[in-house]
C-alpha positions in Angstrom: 81.5 101.9 97.0 81.7 102.4 93.8 83.4 105.0 92.2 84.7 106.2 88.9 87.5 108.8 88.9 89.0 110.8 85.6 92.0 112.7 85.0 94.0 114.6 83.4 96.2 114.2 80.6 100.2 114.3 81.3 101.3 114.6 77.6 100.2 114.3 74.3 100.9 110.7 74.1 99.0 110.2 77.4 95.9 111.6 75.2 95.7 107.9 73.2 92.7 106.9 75.2 90.2 107.8 77.6 91.8 108.0 81.5 87.7 107.2 82.5 87.4 104.3 85.2 85.1 102.7 87.8 86.9 101.0 90.9 85.0 99.2 93.8 86.4 100.7 97.0 86.3 100.1 100.9 83.5 102.2 102.8 86.0 103.2 104.9 89.3 104.6 102.7 90.9 107.7 103.1 92.2 109.8 101.0 96.1 108.5 101.8 95.0 105.2 101.4 93.2 105.9 97.9 96.5 107.5 96.3 98.4 104.1 97.6 95.1 102.6 95.8 96.2 104.5 92.2 99.5 103.9 92.7 99.0 100.4 93.1 96.8 100.2 90.4 99.4 102.5 88.1 96.6 104.7 87.0 98.8 107.5 88.2 101.3 108.2 85.2 105.1 108.4 85.7 106.5 111.8 85.3 109.6 112.7 85.0 111.5 113.9 88.6 108.5 112.3 89.8 107.6 116.2 91.7 104.2 116.5 90.1 101.3 117.7 92.3 98.0 115.7 91.9 94.8 117.9 92.9 91.4 115.2 93.9 88.2 117.0 93.3 84.3 115.9 92.9 81.4 118.7 92.4 82.3 120.0 95.9 85.7 121.1 95.4 89.0 119.9 96.6 89.1 116.8 98.4 93.0 116.3 98.7 96.5 116.3 97.4 99.0 114.5 96.5 103.0 115.7 96.3 104.6 112.2 94.0 107.9 113.2 95.5 107.6 114.0 99.2 105.0 111.2 99.4 103.1 114.7 101.3 99.2 114.1 101.5 96.7 117.1 102.1 93.0 116.1 103.5 95.3 112.2 103.4 92.4 110.9 106.5 89.5 112.4 104.9 87.0 109.9 104.3 86.0 109.4 100.6 82.8 108.3 101.8 81.7 111.8 103.4 83.1 113.8 100.2 80.2 111.6 98.5 76.7 111.3 100.6 73.9 112.8 98.7 75.2 112.3 95.0 73.0 110.5 92.8 74.1 107.7 90.8 78.0 107.0 90.5 80.0 109.5 92.3 82.7 110.5 90.3 86.8 112.2 91.4 89.0 113.6 88.8 92.3 114.5 89.3 93.8 117.6 88.2 97.8 117.2 87.4 99.8 119.5 87.6 103.6 119.6 86.9 105.0 121.0 89.7 103.7 121.3 93.5 104.6 125.5 92.6 101.8 125.1 90.0 99.2 123.8 92.5 99.7 126.2 94.5 99.7 129.3 92.3 96.5 128.3 90.8 95.2 128.3 94.1 96.3 131.3 95.0 95.0 132.9 91.6 91.8 130.9 91.7 
């Protein structure tokens, strides 16, 4: 299955090149396996302290969250394939950067 992925920049120097790319992934990939895959591909930048949250979203909203320090993943067993059913073309996933887990929870509470 082909998907497009884009992510927030984490600093000014990270803005130099675009982050949108396409990946070919297995049809049965879970959110946890996807974050493992992104780390193996070095897609997620290293951030000092390694205590950030990456929120996985598509046009239907939040699909998962990865907390880098604890390696906890919200919706870890959800299948990416089910998140894109009915989409036309190559589906897009966006990773939103939160500088801390608290920043993620604060943003979610204040929506």
